[in-house]
N, C-alpha and C positions, 0 to 999 in steps of 0.2 A: 631582381633583373627582369627585364621584359621578355616576354613569351618569344622563342624563336620561330621565324617561319623560312622556308627554303628560299635559298638566293634566286631560284627561278621565279618564284612568285612575287619577289621583291622587285626584279627587273621587269616583271610583267606590268605591275602596277605604276612603275615609275614611267616606262614607254606609253602607257596609256594616258597618264597625267600629261605628259609632255605632247602628246597627239591631240589633246583636247584643251590645252591652255595656251592663251597668247604669250608667245617668248618676248621678252624685252630686255636685250643683251647690252652690257655696258663694259666698260673698263678692260682694256685689251690684254691679249696675251703677252707674256713676259718676253723678254730678250735675255733673260739670265741674270745672275747675279754679278757684283762687281763693284768697284769704287765708282762713285758719283763722278760723271764725266764734267770738265770744266766747259762753260758756255763756249761753242764755237761761233766763229764769225760767219754770218749768212751771206752766200754770195748770189746776187741776183743772176737770174735766167737771163739769157740774151735771146735776141729776135729770132724765132723759129727753133728755138731749143725746146726739147721736152724729156720730162722725168717720169717713169723711168726711158732710157733710150732703146725702146723697142716700140712695136706697133701698139695702138690704144686697144685694140681687139684682140690682144694675146693674153695668154694666162698670167704673164709677168706683168701685165697692167691692169684693165679694166675687165678685160675678157669680152668673150664672143656675145653680141645682142642677142636679147630673148624675144624679140619682136615689139613692134609698136603697141603702145597702149592707149586705147580711145575712152573717152567717157562713159560709153555704154559697155564697155568690157569689163569682166568681173575683177580682172586684176587692178582695175582703176582704185578700187578700194585699198589697194595696198599702198597706195601713193599717200603722202601727207603733205599738210600745209604749212609752211614755214611763216609764222607770223613774227619772228624776231624783229623787235623795234630799232635794234642797233644795225639792220641791214636796210639799204634802200633798194627796193624793187622796181624796176623801169615799168614794167607792165604796159607796154605800147598798145597792146591788144584790147587792154580793158577788161579781161575775161579773169585775171587772178592767176594765169597759167604760170607767171614766172616765179609764184610761190608754191607750185606744186612740184613736189620731187620725191625720191626714194628716201627712207629713212636714214640709210647710210649717208645719202648726199647731204640731207639736212644736217645731221650731227657733225659732218666735216666743215659745213658751211658755217655753222655756228661757232665752231672752234677757230674758223678763220677768221670770223668777225671780231672776236676778241683780240687776235693777233694784230689785226689791222688798226684798231683803236689804240693798241699799245704802242704800236710802231709810230702811228701819225695821229697825235692827239687832236681831236675835233673832226677826223677824218673817217667815214663809215665805208663799209664794204658795199658796193654796188652790183645787183644782179641784172645783166642785160637780156639774159635768155635761159630759161630753166625747161621745164617741161613743154615741148612744141605739140600742139595739135592741128598745126595749120599745114604742115609738109613742106616747110621751107628749108630743111636740112637734107644732105644726102641719104639715100636709101637707108643705110644702116645705122643712122646716127643714134647715140644714146640719148638725146635730147628727147627722142620720142618715147622713151621708158623712164623720163625723170632722173636719168642717171649722169645727167651733165648739166653743166652750168658755164655760162660765158659771163666774165666777172671784170669790172673795174674798180676803181676808188671812186667815191662820192664827188670828189672835186675834178675828176677826168683829167687827172695829171699824168700823161703819158709816160713821164720820167720817173713815176713810182711803179709802173707795171713790171718791170724785171723782178723788184723785189716782192711785188705782190704776189708773182708766180712763185717766188721761193717759200713765201709764207704759206702758200696753199700746198706746197710739197711738204712742209713740216707740218701741217694741220692734219697731213694724212690721205689726201686725195690720192687715188690709185694712178691717176695719170694727169699730168699738168703739161699744157702746150702754150708756150708764147706765140700763139697762133696769127695775131694781128696786131698791128699798130694800136688798134682801137679796143682790143680786149685780150683776156686771159682765158683759155678753154680749160676746164677741170672736169674730170669724170671718175666714177667709181664703178667697184664691182657690183654684181647683182646682189641684192639682200638675200637671196635664196641659195648663194653659193659661196659665202665668205662667212667666216667666223666673226660676225660683226661686234663681238665682244662679250663678255661675260661676266656677270657678277656686278655689283655696285661698289663703290669704294670711297674712301676718305683720303684725305692728303697726309702726308707725314706729320703735319704740325696739328693735326687733330688730337685732343687730349682726352684721357680716360682717366678714371678713378679706380686705384687699386687698393688692397688692404695696406700697402706700404707706401702709399701716397699718389700723386698724379704722375702719369707718363704720357709720352707722344705715341702714336702709332707706329713710329719707326723704332721705338725701344721696346716695343711688346714681344713676348715669346709665346708660342703654342704652350700651353700647361698653366699660364697666369689667369688670376682671376679679375674680373673687371665688372664695375659697376653696371648692372642691367635692371630691368623691370619685367616682372613676370605677369601672367594673364590677369592677376587680381589687381594689377597697378601698384604692386608693393616692390620696393627696392630690395635686391637681392644681389650678392657677387655671384657671377657666373663664370664658368671656366671657358676659356678659349681653348677649343679642341682642333681648331684647323684655320687656316687663312684660305679664303676662296680665291683670293689673288693677293700677290704681294709683289711689287716691283718697284725698287727705287729710282729706276731709270726711264719708266713709262710716261710718257706725256698725255694728260687727259683734261678734258674740259669739267670744271667743277662750277657748281652754284653755292654762293655764300648766301644764307638766309638770315637775315637780322630780326630781332624783336625788340619790343619796347622794354624789355628788361635789360636790355644792353649786352645781352648773349646773342651769338650767332653760330651757325653749324655750317660746315662746308663739306659737300658730298657731290657724287656725279648725278647728272641729270635724271637717270633712271632708277636711282636708288630709292627705295620706299622710305618714307618718314610718316610718322604719326601726327595727324592734323584733326583739329575740331575747327568747324564751320564758326564764321564770325558770331552767329546768332547763339551759339552753343553756351549754356551756364553750367554744365557739368563736364564729367570727364568722358562722355560718350564720343569716341573718335573713330575715324577711319585712317587707313592708309593710302597713300598717293604717291606719285612720283615727285621728286623734287622739283622737276621742271613745271609741275602742273600747281605748284604752291603758289598762292596769290596773296597780296597785301591784304590783310583784313583776316585772314586765317589765323588760327591760334595753334601753335606749338607746344609741346608737354615739356615743362622744366622739371627736371629732378633734382630737388634739393635734399641733400644729405651730408652730413659730416662724416667722412668714412672712417673717423678715429673712434666714433662711437657706435651705437648699435645701428646698423645700416637699416634696419627694418622701420626705424623711426622716421625715416625720410619722407618727405611729402611731394606730392605732383601737382603742380600748379600750371595754369595756362598762360601764355605770353603772346601777344599778338604780335604778326608779322608786319614788319615796317618797312622792309626793304629787301630787295633780291638783286644779286649781281653775278655776272658770269667771268670767269678767269680760266686761264690755262695754268696748271702747275705740273711739275715734274714729281712722280712719287704716286704709287697707288696702293691701298692698304684695305683689305676686307675681312677682318677678324669674323669667325662664326663662333657664337657662344652657345652654349647648351640650351639658353633661353630663348634665343633667336633674336636678341634685342641687345643693346648696348648704349650707354648714355656717354655721347660725345660732346665734349665742351659744353657739359651741364645739360644737354637735351636728349630726350629719348628718340632714338632712331631703330628701326629695323636693320637687321643685318643682310636682309634680302634684297635683291633687284632682279634676280632671275625670272620670278613670275610674279605677275601684278595682283599677287593675293599673299599676304605675309602667313596666313594659316596654312595656306596650301604649300606655300614654299617651304615651310616648317616640316610639314608632312614629308615632301618629297625627299629631304635630307635626313629623314628618319634612320635610313640604313648607317649613315656616318655616326649618328649619335649611339645607335645599338653597338657598333663595333667600338666606340669609344667606351661605352659600358663595359663591354667584354674584357676590355683591358684590366679593370679593375678587379676581375675574378681570375684572370690568368696574366698576372704581371709579367711572366716571362715572355708572353707574346708581344708585349707591347716593345720591348728592346728588339725583337726581330723584325716587326713589320712597320712600326712608325718611326719616323726620323727624329733623332735625339731632340727633346724641347730646347736645347740651347743653341741649336742652330736655327738662323732665319732663312729659311727656304724661299727662294724667289719662284715667281711664276703662278699659274694657275693651278689649283688642286686638282689632282688626277680624277676625283670623282664629278666634280663640277664640269671637266672638260669631257668626261664621259657623258653627262646628260646632254651637253651641247651636241657631241657627235651622233648621239641617237637623233636627236631632233634635226640637225642639218642632214643627216642621211636621208630622213624621210622627206624634207623640203626639197632636197635636190633631185628627187623623184616625183616632185609635183604631187605628192599624195597628202600635203599638208597644207591647210587653207590658213593664213595668217591674217586675221581682219586688221 
């Protein structure tokens, strides 16, 4: 049994790590458990309608402005560049400003781009205006902070704009306004004031190997063992002792990464995955976000017959041949004792919360310690932990606690996130 330290010491370590580490959050808070809803018919917005039906700068929408961001400001480093090839950026200024936006705005825009291509094959999402550095909008416009975009479809067909606005609502923009006959206005909350999403996830269709056979993510329970990879690159069965997030009704953006082996894995953009560069000839790998994987990189294939000795499995490399984005309903983030899991035959980290798999594994050490304690005090397991036969929905309380600590300091402007 690992040595015990005081809970206050653990809290201090965790808070310190959060303050010194870049946060990257994905897969949103759940809306509760229940039966899967039937697809509902989407109703286009009408001219001058906005959703929600409150002012843009209220708490129920995108919130108050934080103030303009200029290139020379330190906050400019918080903005990101959107290089999504499935989006057409007008960029009439010729400065690339229409590609510059907040992280939350980028995430919602990328999700909307997928919906647009699905709704109208051959048509792309078009961004007319994003971050504004020229002072062309009203005084408190969120364009000055990279929190707003004006959009159309690439074919400039105004008959599509009502549905485009509805798709933007479905994509998760915090305020959508059918503002003009020429464009739709969308905006988001500040990255520092919103739970931007926590944990990395897989879709319900993702498969894992268990000692009793293959199961999908949606079929897994806490307490089950799934095929994993340890620090030495060996195959092991590792117990799922928690779900960092689990919600069969949540819609999220997923990347499907295909390899020349014919295997592919689907996961959220900020989920960590093991990758070897194209020139690698051994198993020296790094971890990176799924959205940063490129064709020519290599993923780790975990080949093992689970009916035999799992330790005889081999790790091989397979070149990435394609990457596609799509939205799906259902998010699942199992956390194993080893911090890794083999999904659809490809080795993946369990983490996305911190851009460092080893550090993330350390941050979640208190959860593993408590889990180990159950084996010594079995009566405590029944009192403290939810029955393993229940599929609990939503974000795990410890993961949410980590985010609450981080967001508290961010909202007080004491945390700089590069």
